[in-house]
N, C-alpha and C positions, 0 to 999 in steps of 0.2 A: 955878746954871749947869747946863745939860744935861750928862749924863754918858753916854758910850758906851764900852763895853768891847769890844775887838776881839780875836778869836783868828785866827791865821793858820796854815794847815796846812803840811805838809811841802813840797808842791809850790809853795806861795807863798813859801817861804824856801829854795829849793834851791840858789841861787847868788847872786852879787852883783847881777845884773840884777834878780832877783826882790826882793832887799832894797830896791833903788831904787824898785820899784813900790809896795812896802809903805809906804815913807816918803812917797811921793807921795799915797797914799790917806789916811794919817794927817794930812797937811798940808791936805788938802781940807776937813777938818771939825775945827775946834778942840776940839770936845767929845770927840774920840777921845783919851782921856788914859791909857788902860790897855791894854796889849798882852800877849797870851798866845801865845808862839811854840811851834811844834812843832820837832822835829829836821829837818834838811834831808832832803827826799825825793828822788825820782828827777829827774834833769835831762833824761833821754831814756829811752825804753822799756827799754833794756838796762842802765841804770844801777842802782847799789845804793842802797837807803835806808840812811842812817847808822845808824838803830836796828837794822836787820838785821845790819850789820857789827859793832855793839857786842855783840849777842847772840852772834855768831860768835866774837868775841874771848873772851868769857866761857867758851864751850864749849871752845875751844882751850886756854885757861889751865887750866881744871879738869881737862883730860885730860893736862896736862903737856906740851902742844905749844907751839911758838913762835908766839905770837899777834901779834908785833910787825909782821910783814909786813902783816897785816890792819889793824892799827891805823894803819900808815902811810897807808893809803887814807883813813881817817877824818881823820888829821892834815892831809892834802893838801886835803881839802874845806874845812876851816875856815881854813887858812892862805891858800887861794886867795881866799876871801871877804874876809878881813882885809886882804890886800894890795891887792885890787882897789878896796876902799873906803877905803884909807889909814887904817885904824883904829889907835887908840893902845893899846887894851887888850892886856895881855900874854897873848894867847891861847896862845902857845907854852908858857909856864909852866903854864897850866891844863891843856893837853894832856899835858904831861909828868907832872903829878900824876895825871891819870886813867889814863894808861898804866901808871904804877907801881902804882897801887892795884888795877888789874885783875890784876896779877901777884901781889898779896898776898891772893888768895882772897876778894876782895869778892863780894858777892851778885850774882845776875843782875839784880835790880832796880836796884842801884846802877849797874851797868855800862850798862844800857839807858837809865836816866834822864839820863846825861851828854849824850846827844844834844840834849835840850831845854835842859839847863843851859848847855852851851857856846854854843848858838845864842842863848840869852837874853843871855849876856855880850856877844856880838857886836852884837846888835840894840840893847841898851841903850847901848853905846858909840856906835854909828852915829847913834842918835837924840839922844844927850845926855840920856838919861832915867835915873832910878834903877833899879837892879836889885834885885829882891827874890827871894831863893832860896826856892822853894816849900816846901822842907823846914822853913822857919821858921814857916810859917803853915797848911800843909795837914796835917791830922792823921788818922792811922789808929790803931786800938787795937792791943793786943798780938797779936791774931789776924789783923790785916791788914784789918779792917773799917773803912770810911770813917767818921770821926766828924764828922758835918756841923755839929753845934752848936759843938764846940771849934774847928773850922776857921772857922766864921762869926765867932766871937769874936776869934780871932787875926788873921784876914785883914782884918776891918773896922777893927781897931785899927791895923794896919800901913798901911792906905790912908786913914786918917781925915784926914790933912793935905792930901789932894788933889793931891799931887805926881805928875806923870806917871811911870808905873811900868811896868816890864817884869817879868812873872811867868812863868817857864818852866812849861809844862804837863806833864801826864803823871805827876807824882810828888809825894810828900810825905814825911812821916816818922812812924815809930812813937814811942811815949813815950820809948824809949831813944835816940832820935835816928837810928836806922838808916833809910836810905832805903827807901821802899816805893812801888810804882807801881800805878796803875790798870791795867785791861786795855788792850790795844792800842786806840788811838783816844782815850785818856784825856785828851788835851789839850782835847778838847771839854768834858769835865767840868770841868777847871780853869777854862776860860773862863767857864762858867756859875757856878762858885763865886765867881770874882772879880766877876762882874756883880752877884750877890746881895750880896756884902760891900760893894761900892762904892755900892750903892743906885742902880745904873745905870738910865737911862731906856730903854736899848736894848743888847742883846747882839748884836754882829755876828760871824758865823762865816764867815770868808773862806776859800775853797777854790778848786778849779779847775773848778767847775760853777756855772751861774747859777741855783741854787736847785733845787727839786724838780720832777720831771716826773710827769705823771699815770699813766705806765706805764713799764715797762722798755723803753728804746729798742732793746734787742736783740730784743725781741718785737714791739713796735709801732713802725712807722716814723714818725719825727718826732712823738712824742707832745707834747701841749700842756704848757706850763709851768704850774705852780701859783703863782698870784700871792699867795694868802693861804690859811692853813690854821690850824686851832686845835690846841692841844697835845693834845687828846683824839683828834683825827683823826690827828695825827702818831704818837701812841702806837700806834694801830691799824695804820697802815701800816708803821711801824718793826718791830713785832712780826711782821708778815707778810713782811718781807724788804726793804722799801725802805730804802736805806742812803745817807744823805748825812751826817746828824748822829748821833753816838753816842747810843744810846737813853737811857743814864743821864744824859746831859747835859741832858735836858729838865727833870729834876725840880728842881734848885736855882732856875732862872729861872721855871719854872711856879709853884713855891711862892711866889716873891716877886712874881708878877704882871708879870714883865719880858718884853716881846716879844723874839723872836729874829729876826734877819734873815740869811738865807743869801745870801752874795754871792760874786762871782767876781773874784778878784784880777786876772785878765787882761782882765776887762771891767768896770772899776770903776764905770761909769755905768749898768750894768744894775741894775734895782731888786731883782732876786732874788725870794726868797720870804719873806714875813712870817709868823711863827708867833706867835699870840697866845692869851691865855686865852679870850677871847670873840671870836666872829666879828666882823670889822670891818663897819662899816656900808657895805654894797654895794647898788647898785641892782639888780643881778642876780647871784644866787648859783647857780652851776651845780649840777645835781642831784647829781653825784658829784665828789669831790675827787681820788680816785686809786684805782688798782687794784694790788694786790700779792699775792704768794703764795709758797708753798714746795711742793716735791715731796717724795716719800719718806715718807709717813705710813702707818701701819697702823691699822686699826679693829678693835678687839676687840668683838664683838657677843655680848651675853649675853641669852638669852631664858628667861623662866620665868613660868608662869601665876600670876596674882595677885601679881606682884612688888611692886606698889604697896602691898599690905597687909602686906608683910613688913618689920618694923621693922629698920633698920640694913643693908638689902641693899646700897645704894650705898656705904655706908661700908666694908663688907667688901671690895667689889671694889677700891676705891681703896687700901685697906690693903695689898693685894698689890703694887700698883705702888710704894707707899711703901717696902715692905720691900726692893724691888729697886732703889730709887733712880731710878725712872722718873717723870718729870713728865707729866701728861696735858695735852693741848691743848684738847680740846673734849669735851662730854658730851651729845650728842644722845640723847634718850630717847623711848620710847613707853610705853603702858600696861603692857605686859609685856616691854619690851625696853630694855636699857641699852647704849649704845655708848660706848666710850672710845677717843678718837683719841690716838695716841702716835707718837713718832718711830720709824719702822721700824728705824733704826740702833740706837736704844737698846733696842728690844724683842728684836732678833735674838739676842743672846748668851744670853738667859734665857727665850726664848719658851716652851719646853715647861714650864719650871718655873712660869712665870706662869700658864699655862692650868691646870696641875694644881692649883695653889694656889687659884685662883678656884673650880674645881670642888669642892675640899675645903671651902671656906668658904661657898659659896652653893648647891650642888647644883642647878645650872641644868638646864632641859630641853635646851637646846642651847647650845653656845658655838663661835663661828667667828671666824676672823681674815681680814680682807680687806687685802691688801697693795697697795703701789704706788698710793697715793692722794695726790692733790694737794689742798691747801686754798688757796682764793683768796678774798680779802676785797675787796669793793667798798665803799669808804668815802666818806661825804659828809654834811655837815650839811644839805645841801639835800634829802636824802631825806625828812625830816620834813614838808616843805612841798609835796612833789610826789607826788600820788596815782599809783598804778600803777607805781611804780619796780620792785617785785619782778616784776610781770607782764612788764614790758619786758625785764628781765634774763633771766628764764627763757624768754621767747619767742625772744630772740636766741640763747640756747644751743640751743634746740630747732631753730631754722632751720639752725644749724651742725651738727646731728646729734650733739650732745654729751649723754651720759647723766649726769644728776645723781645722785650716790651719797649726798650728805649736804647738808642745808640747816640753817643756824643763823643766826638773827637776834636780836641782843641787844635788851634792853628799851629801850636808849637810842635805838634806831632809827638809829644812826650808821653801821652796817655790815650788809651781807648777806654771809654766808660760805657758800661752796659747796664740796663735795668732788667731785672728778672723777678719772678715771683719769689717771695720770701722762702717758700718751700724748696726752691732750687738754688738757694744761696751757696750752701756748702758744695753741692755737686758742680756748680759753675766754676768755683775757685779750683776745685780738683781737676776739672776738665782742662781749664786753661793752663794750669801748672804742668800737668802731664804732657800737654801738647808741646810746650816749649822747653821743659826741663826734665820730664820724666824719662 
């Protein structure tokens, strides 16, 4: 039988009416037998997310302050859902236990994880499904690193009987049983973990948007939707700032070859975006899949005659960044020039120290830093089959009077990356979008 794992975000489970939508979605397709819920999100713009309130409770308790007033807001959210849906689960007792343990100096991870835990209890009761505490099957090592293979073994065994199951997202446990969480957005990761363990045919990630858009709608008016995308393309776009699916959530399902479908809980019949290992068979593949980027980079430019003949030159430059704990983003180079693109925010506190150390180790002819640079990636599997893509891109930028400060195209031909002044960030994205999709 076909298996589908569904993950529902906080906005999809924010109140009783959203719970009803989720149940309707599950009943539309019998293959949807596994659900990963997030904690309740905002019901309206000024509302609180339950996870934020739980973190606040922990901070108040750690400071010796009375956190019970804050917890009462959390209690009200869950009790309202339980009463509206006539649930039988003793959620009041579970809430009492969580409230008491927050006051007993429990960790921030434990406190934050209870949002998903409590919502999972409610959803399992509402659906009449089994509840599986993620702490029983999601494993971290002593240092808090996710143990994928131990988790795969435990989770696959727990789900082997095929019984419909609710597994709360966001958390697991260390070897000593203490609760540990993923980073914010980690319910996406749990969903992917469950999909891999269950041997799912599809992982559906339900949220409040109908999949990915080809550009940021705050920059491009009404950008087109992305019907299909590969995991490699998504990796490029996620790295450059496109955010619908938690970046780490791609790896368990990608590894298992399971496609992911981004869907909208409030528009359940919209097909959303399909993410797959290989491009689907399409009669017409657009040249580009999407455009994304970030502002605020700095470029360290090191020049030295005969650099290419000096063994270990690049290693010494990167050694300096490693010493300061700075990751590099790109390494555009010339015969006698090496440029290192880094986060301007990361460089700022140790700027002079970094430059002095590079001079000490490499004795360059010149070294300069260019600040306030944006990096924009134009991504698309269709680039390989369409001649003149780069020419069209740079021509569009030229017509918009945008100066290109950096060019980087990977050997995969999957993306073209350009660096421009921060002031030209939005104009660059619009120019590229309009050239290919306008």
